[in-house]
C-alpha positions in Angstrom: -24.1 10.5 -34.4 -20.9 8.4 -35.0 -19.5 11.8 -34.7 -19.9 12.6 -31.3 -19.6 8.6 -30.2 -16.2 9.9 -31.4 -16.1 12.9 -30.4 -17.1 12.0 -26.3 -14.8 8.9 -26.9 -11.6 11.1 -27.0 -13.0 12.9 -24.4 -13.2 10.5 -22.3 -10.3 9.0 -22.7 -8.1 12.4 -22.7 -9.6 12.8 -18.5 -8.9 9.6 -18.3 -5.2 10.1 -18.8 -4.8 13.3 -17.3 -6.6 12.5 -14.6 -3.8 9.4 -14.0 -1.8 12.1 -14.7 -2.6 14.7 -12.0 -3.0 12.0 -9.2 0.4 10.9 -10.0 1.8 14.2 -9.3 0.2 14.9 -6.0 3.5 13.5 -4.1 4.8 16.0 -1.7 8.1 15.8 -0.6 10.5 18.4 1.4 14.1 19.3 1.0 15.9 19.6 4.3 18.4 22.0 3.0 20.2 21.9 6.4 21.1 17.7 6.4 20.6 17.2 2.7 17.5 15.9 2.2 14.0 15.3 0.7 11.5 13.9 2.9 8.4 12.7 1.3 5.2 14.5 3.1 2.9 11.6 4.0 1.0 9.2 6.6 3.8 8.8 9.0 5.4 12.9 8.4 2.2 14.5 10.2 2.2 12.1 13.1 5.6 13.4 13.6 5.0 17.0 12.6 1.7 17.5 15.3 3.6 16.1 18.2 5.8 18.7 17.2 3.7 21.4 17.7 2.5 19.8 20.5 6.0 19.8 22.3 6.5 22.8 21.0 3.1 24.8 21.9 3.4 25.8 18.3 -0.5 26.4 17.6 -1.6 24.1 14.2 -0.9 25.6 10.8 0.1 23.8 7.5 3.4 23.0 7.6 3.9 24.8 4.1 2.9 28.2 5.7 5.6 28.3 7.7 8.4 30.1 7.9 11.8 29.1 6.7 13.2 28.7 10.0 10.2 27.5 12.1 10.3 24.5 9.1 13.8 23.9 9.7 13.8 23.5 13.6 11.4 21.3 13.0 14.0 19.3 10.5 16.6 19.7 12.9 13.7 18.3 15.8 12.9 15.2 13.6 16.4 14.3 12.3 17.0 13.5 16.9 13.8 11.3 16.5 13.9 7.5 16.4 
């Protein structure tokens, strides 16, 4: 029974450590090659992106799925927002 307890504890500890490492890696950032800067993709950016889609009459598409030229167009627009 002691062996089962030790294995269970080891598995539990491994799961806890792994999940915290995975959650820490969820931060998404995009590099804007034209302006040479990084943009974290957070709630504020999602709001701006929705506004850009609305103003440009674009269908909603996940940003990462947009073609590179449309992503660059978004970042140009984004840099002109206050």
